[in-house]
C-alpha positions as CSV (number, residue, x, y, z in Angstrom):
1,M,-31.4,-197.5,-79.7
2,T,-34.6,-199.3,-79.7
3,P,-37.9,-197.3,-79.1
4,F,-38.2,-198.0,-76.3
5,I,-34.8,-196.7,-75.2
6,K,-35.6,-193.6,-77.0
7,R,-39.2,-193.0,-75.2
8,V,-37.2,-193.4,-72.2
9,A,-34.4,-190.8,-72.9
10,T,-36.9,-187.9,-74.3
11,A,-38.9,-189.4,-70.9
12,L,-36.3,-188.2,-68.1
13,A,-35.0,-185.4,-70.8
14,V,-38.5,-183.8,-69.8
15,L,-38.2,-184.4,-66.4
16,A,-34.7,-182.4,-66.2
17,L,-36.5,-179.4,-67.9
18,S,-39.3,-179.5,-65.8
19,A,-37.2,-180.0,-63.1
20,G,-35.2,-177.1,-64.1
21,V,-37.8,-174.8,-65.1
22,A,-39.1,-175.8,-61.7
23,A,-35.9,-174.7,-59.9
24,A,-35.8,-171.6,-61.8
25,Q,-39.4,-170.7,-60.8
26,T,-38.9,-171.4,-57.2
27,K,-36.0,-169.0,-56.9
28,P,-36.6,-166.7,-54.3
29,K,-37.6,-162.9,-55.2
30,V,-36.5,-160.5,-52.9
31,S,-36.9,-156.6,-52.5
32,I,-33.7,-154.2,-51.2
33,A,-34.2,-150.9,-50.6
34,V,-31.0,-148.8,-51.2
35,G,-30.5,-145.7,-49.1
36,G,-29.2,-143.6,-52.2
37,A,-27.1,-146.1,-54.9
38,G,-24.8,-143.6,-55.8
39,C,-23.0,-143.0,-52.9
40,L,-20.1,-145.1,-52.4
41,C,-20.8,-146.4,-49.1
42,Y,-23.5,-149.2,-50.7
43,L,-21.5,-149.7,-53.6
44,P,-21.3,-153.7,-52.5
45,T,-25.3,-154.2,-52.6
46,V,-25.3,-152.4,-56.8
47,L,-22.0,-154.2,-57.0
48,A,-23.4,-157.3,-56.1
49,K,-25.9,-157.6,-59.3
50,Q,-23.8,-156.2,-61.6
51,L,-21.5,-159.2,-61.1
52,G,-24.4,-161.4,-60.8
53,E,-23.0,-162.4,-57.2
54,Y,-27.2,-162.7,-56.3
55,D,-28.1,-164.7,-59.7
56,K,-25.1,-166.9,-58.3
57,A,-26.6,-167.6,-55.1
58,G,-29.6,-168.3,-56.1
59,V,-31.9,-165.5,-54.7
60,E,-33.4,-162.4,-57.5
61,V,-32.9,-159.2,-56.2
62,E,-35.0,-155.6,-57.6
63,L,-33.0,-152.6,-56.1
64,I,-35.2,-149.4,-55.9
65,N,-33.6,-146.3,-54.9
66,F,-34.0,-143.8,-52.5
67,K,-32.8,-140.2,-51.6
68,G,-31.6,-141.6,-48.0
69,G,-31.6,-144.2,-45.4
70,S,-34.5,-143.2,-43.1
71,Q,-37.1,-143.4,-46.7
72,A,-35.3,-146.7,-47.3
73,L,-35.8,-148.1,-43.5
74,Q,-39.9,-146.9,-43.8
75,A,-40.2,-149.2,-46.9
76,V,-39.5,-152.2,-44.8
77,I,-41.0,-151.4,-41.8
78,G,-44.1,-150.5,-44.7
79,G,-43.7,-153.3,-46.7
80,S,-43.2,-152.0,-49.8
81,A,-39.6,-153.7,-49.8
82,D,-37.8,-156.6,-48.0
83,I,-34.7,-155.7,-46.9
84,V,-33.2,-152.5,-46.7
85,S,-29.4,-151.7,-47.3
86,G,-28.6,-148.7,-45.1
87,Y,-26.3,-148.2,-42.2
88,Y,-26.6,-150.7,-38.9
89,D,-27.4,-147.3,-36.2
90,H,-30.9,-147.7,-37.7
91,C,-31.2,-151.2,-35.8
92,V,-29.8,-149.3,-33.1
93,N,-32.6,-146.5,-32.9
94,L,-35.6,-148.8,-33.9
95,A,-34.7,-151.2,-30.9
96,A,-35.0,-148.3,-28.8
97,K,-38.5,-148.2,-29.6
98,G,-39.6,-151.3,-29.5
99,Q,-38.9,-152.2,-33.2
100,S,-36.6,-155.5,-33.9
101,L,-34.5,-155.0,-36.8
102,V,-31.4,-157.3,-37.5
103,A,-28.4,-156.5,-38.9
104,F,-27.0,-160.0,-41.1
105,V,-24.3,-158.6,-43.2
106,V,-22.1,-155.6,-42.7
107,Y,-20.2,-154.7,-45.0
108,D,-19.2,-150.8,-44.3
109,R,-15.7,-151.0,-41.2
110,F,-16.0,-146.8,-41.4
111,P,-19.3,-144.7,-41.8
112,G,-17.7,-142.7,-44.6
113,M,-19.2,-139.9,-43.5
114,V,-17.7,-135.5,-44.3
115,L,-18.9,-133.1,-42.5
116,A,-17.7,-130.2,-44.7
117,V,-18.1,-126.2,-45.2
118,A,-19.5,-124.9,-47.6
119,P,-17.2,-122.9,-50.2
120,G,-19.7,-119.7,-49.3
121,A,-19.8,-120.2,-45.6
122,K,-16.6,-117.9,-44.3
123,D,-17.4,-117.9,-40.6
124,I,-17.6,-121.7,-40.3
125,N,-14.1,-122.9,-38.6
126,S,-14.9,-125.1,-36.4
127,I,-18.1,-127.4,-35.3
128,K,-19.3,-124.8,-32.7
129,D,-19.9,-122.2,-35.4
130,L,-22.7,-124.6,-37.0
131,A,-25.0,-123.7,-33.7
132,G,-28.1,-121.6,-35.5
133,K,-26.8,-122.6,-39.2
134,A,-28.6,-124.5,-41.7
135,V,-26.8,-127.8,-42.2
136,G,-27.6,-130.4,-45.3
137,V,-28.1,-134.1,-44.3
138,S,-29.2,-136.8,-46.7
139,A,-32.8,-136.6,-45.2
140,P,-34.3,-136.2,-41.5
141,G,-34.0,-139.0,-39.2
142,S,-30.5,-140.5,-42.0
143,S,-27.5,-141.3,-40.6
144,T,-26.0,-138.9,-41.6
145,D,-28.6,-136.7,-39.4
146,F,-27.7,-139.0,-36.7
147,F,-24.1,-138.4,-37.3
148,L,-24.4,-134.1,-37.3
149,K,-26.2,-134.7,-34.0
150,Y,-23.4,-136.2,-32.6
151,L,-20.9,-134.1,-33.1
152,L,-22.5,-131.4,-31.7
153,A,-23.2,-133.1,-28.9
154,K,-19.7,-133.9,-28.3
155,N,-18.4,-130.3,-28.4
156,G,-21.0,-129.3,-26.4
157,L,-24.1,-128.0,-28.3
158,D,-27.3,-129.0,-27.8
159,P,-28.2,-132.0,-30.7
160,T,-31.0,-129.6,-31.9
161,S,-28.6,-126.1,-32.0
162,A,-28.6,-126.4,-35.7
163,S,-31.1,-126.6,-38.6
164,V,-31.2,-129.4,-40.8
165,V,-32.5,-129.4,-44.9
166,G,-32.6,-132.6,-46.5
167,I,-30.2,-132.7,-49.1
168,G,-30.0,-136.3,-50.8
169,L,-26.5,-137.7,-51.6
170,D,-25.4,-136.6,-55.6
171,A,-25.7,-133.8,-57.0
172,T,-28.3,-132.3,-55.6
173,A,-25.7,-132.5,-51.8
174,V,-23.5,-131.1,-54.4
175,A,-25.8,-128.0,-55.8
176,A,-26.8,-127.5,-52.4
177,M,-23.7,-126.5,-50.9
178,E,-22.5,-124.4,-53.8
179,H,-25.3,-122.7,-53.9
180,G,-25.2,-121.7,-50.2
181,T,-28.6,-123.4,-49.7
182,V,-26.5,-125.1,-46.5
183,Q,-23.8,-123.7,-45.2
184,A,-21.9,-126.7,-44.3
185,A,-23.6,-130.4,-45.1
186,V,-22.3,-133.8,-44.1
187,M,-21.6,-136.1,-47.5
188,L,-20.8,-139.3,-48.5
189,D,-18.3,-140.1,-51.4
190,P,-18.6,-139.8,-54.3
191,A,-20.1,-136.3,-54.0
192,A,-17.8,-135.2,-51.2
193,T,-14.8,-135.9,-53.1
194,L,-16.2,-133.9,-56.3
195,L,-16.8,-131.0,-53.9
196,Q,-12.9,-131.3,-52.7
197,S,-11.5,-131.0,-56.0
198,K,-14.1,-128.2,-57.1
199,F,-12.8,-126.3,-54.2
200,K,-9.6,-126.9,-52.8
201,D,-10.0,-124.6,-49.9
202,M,-12.4,-125.9,-48.6
203,T,-12.8,-126.8,-44.8
204,T,-13.6,-130.4,-43.4
205,L,-14.6,-130.9,-40.3
206,S,-14.8,-134.2,-39.9
207,D,-13.9,-137.1,-42.0
208,T,-14.9,-141.1,-41.4
209,R,-13.7,-142.0,-44.5
210,T,-10.2,-143.7,-43.3
211,Q,-9.7,-146.0,-39.8
212,K,-7.5,-143.2,-38.3
213,D,-10.5,-140.6,-38.8
214,T,-12.8,-143.1,-37.6
215,L,-11.1,-143.5,-34.4
216,A,-10.8,-140.4,-33.9
217,V,-14.2,-139.6,-33.8
218,F,-15.6,-142.5,-32.1
219,G,-13.1,-144.0,-30.0
220,G,-13.3,-147.1,-32.4
221,E,-14.3,-149.0,-35.6
222,Y,-18.0,-147.9,-36.1
223,P,-20.0,-150.2,-38.5
224,G,-21.3,-148.4,-41.9
225,G,-23.9,-149.7,-43.9
226,A,-25.0,-153.0,-43.7
227,L,-28.0,-155.5,-45.0
228,Y,-30.8,-155.7,-42.8
229,T,-34.6,-156.4,-42.0
230,R,-36.9,-156.7,-39.2
231,A,-36.4,-159.7,-37.2
232,D,-39.7,-161.6,-38.0
233,W,-38.5,-161.7,-41.7
234,I,-35.5,-163.3,-41.2
235,A,-37.1,-165.9,-39.3
236,K,-39.4,-167.0,-41.6
237,N,-36.9,-166.3,-45.1
238,E,-33.3,-167.5,-43.1
239,P,-32.3,-169.8,-46.4
240,T,-33.0,-166.3,-48.5
241,V,-30.8,-164.3,-45.8
242,Q,-28.3,-166.6,-46.3
243,K,-28.1,-166.2,-49.9
244,L,-27.9,-162.7,-49.9
245,T,-25.4,-162.7,-47.5
246,N,-23.2,-165.0,-49.6
247,A,-23.6,-163.1,-52.3
248,I,-22.1,-159.7,-50.3
249,L,-19.0,-162.1,-49.4
250,A,-18.1,-162.9,-52.5
251,T,-18.3,-159.8,-53.9
252,L,-16.6,-158.0,-51.4
253,K,-13.4,-160.4,-51.9
254,W,-14.1,-159.3,-55.0
255,I,-13.8,-155.6,-54.6
256,H,-10.5,-156.6,-52.4
257,A,-9.1,-158.2,-55.5
258,H,-9.7,-155.7,-57.9
259,S,-8.6,-152.1,-58.3
260,A,-10.4,-149.0,-58.6
261,E,-10.4,-148.7,-62.1
262,E,-11.9,-152.1,-62.8
263,I,-14.4,-152.1,-59.8
264,M,-15.7,-148.8,-61.7
265,A,-15.7,-151.2,-65.3
266,K,-18.9,-153.0,-63.3
267,M,-20.4,-150.5,-62.4
268,P,-23.9,-148.2,-63.7
269,E,-23.1,-145.4,-66.0
270,D,-25.6,-143.4,-64.5
271,L,-24.4,-144.3,-61.2
272,V,-20.4,-143.7,-62.2
273,G,-21.5,-139.9,-63.7
274,P,-19.2,-138.4,-66.6
275,D,-16.0,-137.7,-64.5
276,K,-14.3,-141.6,-64.4
277,A,-11.4,-140.0,-63.1
278,L,-13.2,-138.1,-59.6
279,Y,-15.4,-141.7,-59.4
280,V,-12.4,-143.5,-59.4
281,A,-10.4,-141.3,-57.3
282,A,-13.4,-141.4,-54.7
283,L,-13.4,-145.3,-55.1
284,K,-10.2,-145.3,-53.8
285,N,-10.7,-143.1,-50.4
286,M,-13.4,-145.7,-49.7
287,I,-12.1,-149.1,-50.8
288,P,-10.0,-148.9,-46.9
289,M,-13.8,-148.7,-45.9
290,Y,-15.1,-151.8,-47.1
291,S,-15.4,-155.1,-44.9
292,E,-13.3,-158.0,-45.9
293,T,-15.3,-160.7,-43.3
294,G,-18.8,-159.1,-43.0
295,K,-19.0,-159.7,-40.0
296,M,-20.2,-157.2,-37.3
297,D,-17.6,-156.2,-34.6
298,P,-19.3,-156.3,-30.8
299,K,-17.4,-153.1,-30.1
300,G,-18.1,-151.7,-33.3
301,A,-22.1,-152.1,-32.2
302,E,-21.4,-150.7,-28.9
303,A,-19.4,-147.5,-30.0
304,V,-22.9,-147.0,-32.3
305,L,-25.2,-147.5,-28.7
306,T,-22.7,-145.4,-27.1
307,V,-22.9,-142.6,-29.7
308,F,-26.9,-142.8,-30.1
309,S,-26.9,-142.3,-25.6
310,Q,-25.2,-139.2,-26.0
311,S,-26.5,-137.6,-28.7
312,V,-30.7,-139.1,-28.5
313,P,-31.5,-139.5,-24.5
314,E,-34.2,-142.5,-25.3
315,I,-31.8,-144.6,-26.7
316,A,-29.8,-143.8,-23.5
317,K,-33.4,-145.0,-21.6
318,A,-34.3,-147.6,-23.1
319,N,-31.7,-150.3,-21.8
320,I,-30.9,-151.8,-25.3
321,D,-29.5,-155.6,-25.9
322,L,-27.6,-155.0,-28.5
323,S,-27.2,-158.7,-29.4
324,K,-30.7,-158.5,-30.9
325,T,-29.8,-155.7,-33.4
326,Y,-27.3,-157.6,-35.2
327,T,-26.2,-161.1,-36.3
328,N,-23.3,-162.7,-38.1
329,R,-24.8,-166.5,-37.7
330,F,-25.0,-166.1,-41.3
331,V,-21.5,-164.8,-42.2
332,E,-20.3,-167.5,-39.9
333,A,-21.8,-170.4,-41.8
334,A,-21.2,-168.9,-45.6
335,S,-17.5,-169.0,-43.8
336,K,-17.9,-172.7,-43.3
337,G,-19.2,-173.9,-46.4
338,M,-16.3,-171.3,-48.5
């Protein structure tokens, strides 16, 4: 190799290295506020990071954990996070208040919420018996709170007839039920499965972890967890939104190709907890509710609006354009590219 060719080769190597560094430096950074990372309803968001799917898609993601969906939502509205990993119904609720939030990939087909009676509350046998009782939700204003209000209204009660108490989603929720801090609670897995395994005779008033129960409660499929954010943020960051969508879709595909045990093996130890058998059992309950397509079913969005219209008068009067609360175009674009 002549000196000239060596110099050219060296120059090209330097350019290639520089280009690689520049590409790494330009990888967009995104913060995702999760409404309770330990809850299995949000598992796809966490698992995507564990599998390296965000990196593969070309986006650097920071997950920020909150106790409930309402707190995660406030982080995005306040500007301390970019994206919410939370329940789609917040997009409908905020639309009634003139705020434009858009879900762009849905990972839960069903809500997965369980309304259970505390072990020591022997006088509660139906939803109507919750009037005047302290009922736990993840946080006031969260989807678990909306779910409770809907069930109360559906059973002929004032949506505010129960006293709402924020108890979180994980160990704090289980403790609140065991110690009698609340007489009932809306719980999510793995906390719901944990309590059911401890108290075999525990009364369950509503369970939306399966299609059958979801249809019975809502009359149709009801979207749960999704990635959503402000409409103006999406408009300014479309390539990044596409990358996040690609990562979640790849993760959903991976979930449906692996067992509960294999999924658990990829999750952070602190989220799995010491009882691995319990975690697997809870995960088996949840896998059917994870979406296989990432798409929002328009009928599901209509079901959310119907639920809220029954329990929140402001939403019934707001004349909401549902088409502005979600988009399937990023999922469709990803599907074309796969």
